[in-house]
C-alpha positions as CSV (number, residue, x, y, z in Angstrom):
1,X,24.5,-10.6,-21.2
2,X,22.9,-10.3,-17.6
3,X,26.5,-9.7,-16.0
4,X,26.5,-6.4,-18.6
5,X,23.1,-5.6,-17.3
6,X,23.9,-6.1,-13.6
7,X,26.7,-3.8,-14.1
8,X,24.7,-1.3,-15.6
9,X,22.2,-1.2,-13.2
10,X,24.9,-1.0,-10.2
11,X,26.5,2.1,-12.5
12,X,23.0,3.7,-12.9
13,X,21.8,3.6,-8.9
14,X,25.3,4.8,-7.4
15,X,24.8,7.5,-9.8
16,X,21.2,8.3,-8.4
17,X,22.9,8.6,-5.2
18,X,25.9,10.3,-5.5
19,X,23.7,13.1,-6.8
20,X,21.4,12.8,-4.1
21,X,24.4,13.2,-1.5
22,X,25.7,16.5,-3.3
23,X,22.5,17.8,-3.0
24,X,22.8,17.9,0.7
25,X,25.1,20.9,1.3
26,X,21.8,23.2,-0.2
27,X,20.5,22.4,2.9
28,X,23.0,24.1,5.4
29,X,22.0,23.7,9.2
30,X,20.0,26.8,10.6
31,X,20.4,25.7,14.3
32,X,17.2,24.4,14.8
33,X,15.0,21.2,14.1
34,X,18.1,19.1,14.6
35,X,16.8,15.3,15.7
36,X,17.4,14.2,19.2
37,X,19.2,10.5,19.9
38,X,16.7,7.6,20.9
39,X,14.3,5.0,20.0
40,X,11.8,5.6,16.6
41,X,9.4,3.9,14.7
42,X,8.7,4.7,11.3
43,X,6.4,4.4,8.1
44,X,7.5,4.1,4.2
45,X,6.9,4.4,1.0
46,X,9.2,1.8,-1.1
47,X,10.1,1.0,-4.7
48,X,11.5,-2.2,-5.7
49,X,12.9,-4.0,-8.5
50,X,13.8,-7.9,-8.5
51,X,16.1,-9.5,-11.5
52,X,19.0,-12.3,-11.7
53,X,17.7,-15.5,-12.0
54,X,13.8,-14.3,-12.3
55,X,13.8,-14.1,-16.2
56,X,10.6,-15.2,-16.8
57,X,11.8,-18.7,-18.6
58,X,14.1,-20.2,-16.1
59,X,12.5,-22.8,-13.3
60,X,13.1,-24.9,-10.9
61,X,12.6,-29.1,-10.8
62,X,13.2,-32.1,-7.8
63,X,10.7,-34.0,-6.2
64,X,7.8,-34.2,-8.9
65,X,7.0,-30.6,-9.1
66,X,8.4,-27.6,-10.8
67,X,8.6,-24.1,-9.7
68,X,8.4,-21.1,-11.7
69,X,10.7,-18.2,-11.9
70,X,8.7,-15.4,-13.8
71,X,10.1,-11.6,-14.8
72,X,9.0,-9.4,-12.0
73,X,8.3,-6.0,-12.4
74,X,9.2,-3.1,-10.7
75,X,6.5,-2.0,-7.6
76,X,5.7,-0.1,-4.8
77,X,5.4,-1.3,-1.6
78,X,5.0,-0.3,2.6
79,X,7.7,-0.5,5.0
80,X,7.5,-0.1,8.9
81,X,10.0,0.1,11.1
82,X,11.5,0.6,14.5
83,X,15.0,1.2,15.6
84,X,17.7,3.3,17.8
85,X,19.1,6.6,16.8
86,X,22.5,8.0,18.1
87,X,24.6,10.8,17.3
88,X,26.5,9.1,15.0
89,X,24.5,6.7,13.2
90,X,21.4,4.3,14.3
91,X,20.4,1.0,13.9
92,X,17.0,-0.3,13.3
93,X,14.6,-3.4,12.1
94,X,12.4,-3.0,9.3
95,X,10.1,-4.6,7.5
96,X,9.1,-4.3,3.4
97,X,6.4,-5.9,1.6
98,X,5.3,-5.3,-2.1
99,X,3.2,-7.0,-4.7
100,X,4.4,-7.2,-8.2
101,X,3.2,-8.3,-11.3
102,X,5.2,-11.0,-13.7
103,X,5.3,-13.4,-16.5
104,X,6.4,-17.0,-17.0
105,X,6.4,-18.3,-20.6
106,X,3.2,-15.8,-21.2
107,X,1.8,-16.7,-18.3
108,X,0.7,-14.2,-15.7
109,X,1.7,-14.6,-12.2
110,X,1.6,-12.1,-9.5
111,X,4.6,-12.1,-7.2
112,X,4.6,-11.0,-3.0
113,X,8.2,-9.9,-2.2
114,X,8.8,-9.4,1.7
115,X,12.5,-8.3,3.6
116,X,12.6,-8.8,7.1
117,X,15.7,-6.7,7.9
118,X,18.8,-5.1,10.5
119,X,20.1,-2.0,8.8
120,X,22.9,0.1,9.9
121,X,23.7,3.6,9.1
122,X,26.5,6.0,9.8
123,X,25.3,9.5,9.9
124,X,27.9,12.3,8.8
125,X,27.4,15.4,9.1
126,X,25.5,15.9,12.4
127,X,26.9,19.4,13.9
128,X,26.6,21.1,10.5
129,X,23.6,20.4,8.5
130,X,20.1,19.5,9.2
131,X,20.0,17.5,6.1
132,X,22.4,14.9,6.9
133,X,23.8,12.4,4.6
134,X,24.4,8.2,5.4
135,X,26.2,5.1,4.3
136,X,23.6,2.5,5.1
137,X,24.7,-1.8,5.0
138,X,22.0,-4.6,5.9
139,X,21.2,-7.7,6.1
140,X,18.1,-9.4,4.9
141,X,15.8,-12.3,5.5
142,X,13.5,-12.7,2.1
143,X,10.5,-14.5,1.2
144,X,9.2,-14.4,-2.5
145,X,5.6,-16.1,-3.3
146,X,4.9,-16.8,-6.8
147,X,1.1,-17.1,-7.0
148,X,0.3,-20.6,-8.7
149,X,4.1,-20.8,-9.2
150,X,4.0,-24.8,-8.2
151,X,2.4,-27.6,-10.2
152,X,3.4,-31.1,-10.4
153,X,1.3,-31.6,-13.9
154,X,-2.2,-32.1,-12.3
155,X,-2.1,-29.8,-9.2
156,X,-1.1,-26.0,-8.5
157,X,0.1,-24.1,-5.4
158,X,1.7,-21.0,-4.6
159,X,5.8,-21.2,-4.8
160,X,7.6,-19.3,-1.8
161,X,11.6,-18.4,-2.4
162,X,13.2,-18.1,0.6
163,X,16.3,-17.0,1.3
164,X,18.8,-13.8,2.5
165,X,20.2,-10.6,0.9
166,X,23.3,-8.1,1.6
167,X,22.0,-5.0,1.1
168,X,24.3,-1.4,0.6
169,X,23.9,2.1,0.1
170,X,22.6,5.3,1.6
171,X,20.5,8.4,1.7
172,X,19.6,11.6,3.6
173,X,17.6,12.5,6.8
174,X,16.1,15.9,6.8
175,X,15.1,16.8,10.4
176,X,11.7,18.3,10.5
177,X,11.6,18.9,14.4
178,X,13.8,17.3,17.1
179,X,11.3,14.0,16.9
180,X,10.6,13.9,13.1
181,X,12.7,13.2,10.3
182,X,12.4,12.1,6.7
183,X,14.8,9.7,5.5
184,X,15.2,9.4,1.7
185,X,17.5,6.4,0.7
186,X,18.2,3.9,-1.4
187,X,19.7,0.4,-0.9
188,X,21.1,-2.4,-3.6
189,X,20.0,-5.5,-3.0
190,X,22.6,-9.2,-3.8
191,X,19.7,-12.1,-2.9
192,X,20.3,-15.4,-2.9
193,X,17.1,-18.2,-2.0
194,X,18.0,-21.4,-1.0
195,X,14.7,-22.9,-0.4
196,X,11.3,-23.6,-2.0
197,X,8.1,-24.2,-0.8
198,X,5.4,-25.1,-2.9
199,X,2.9,-28.7,-3.4
200,X,6.7,-30.1,-1.8
201,X,8.8,-28.4,0.2
202,X,12.9,-28.5,0.9
203,X,16.5,-27.0,-0.3
204,X,16.9,-26.1,-3.7
205,X,19.7,-28.4,-5.6
206,X,20.9,-24.9,-6.5
207,X,20.4,-21.7,-5.2
208,X,19.3,-18.7,-6.9
209,X,20.9,-15.6,-7.4
210,X,19.1,-12.2,-7.2
211,X,19.6,-8.7,-7.6
212,X,17.8,-5.2,-7.6
213,X,17.5,-1.6,-5.7
214,X,15.2,-1.0,-3.1
215,X,14.5,2.9,-2.5
216,X,12.7,4.4,0.1
217,X,10.8,7.8,1.7
218,X,10.1,6.9,5.7
219,X,8.7,9.6,8.2
220,X,10.5,8.7,11.8
221,X,9.1,9.6,15.0
222,X,11.8,9.2,17.7
223,X,10.9,9.4,21.4
């Protein structure tokens, strides 16, 4: 059932991206407002989902402690970006942070999801459209902190799962000015966590697999 749900979510995600890419043809280039090449900074709004092994009943046990893996609700967050753009694409480093509600065995457990990412974007149709599609692939370092998620039966502490992610997706860049543009994008993530820090710290005996989509809308200023 988990695999069926994952395939369904990926299919819906790819459908949304396909519709977004088709819509770019409604925005022909008028010859003005093309973004220039150069370094940029930006800020954006994100919406992230977290699934997979975080199902609200699973847990990690070892070293005398138990770390809970709550079911995590989707949530909005913030994104900060720095990068460089050329006529063929862009490379950027970005930090995403979102706060989620969660539930484990009937207990409410809030969760903070943080990612440090390196994303590569391939820009298309640069010479013909002000709204240009792009494909994106990236690699991320993840931290997922579950409030009071670690216990030894007597004491509790936050449980922080650490791992990495592969990110694939695409979107559209809308040029408003030669120094200002808006990116609307979606990335599907395959996350894997191999370390945990709670009352004790160490490698996980079995990796935790997670997955989900992150959508974002961001404003960039190009120097």
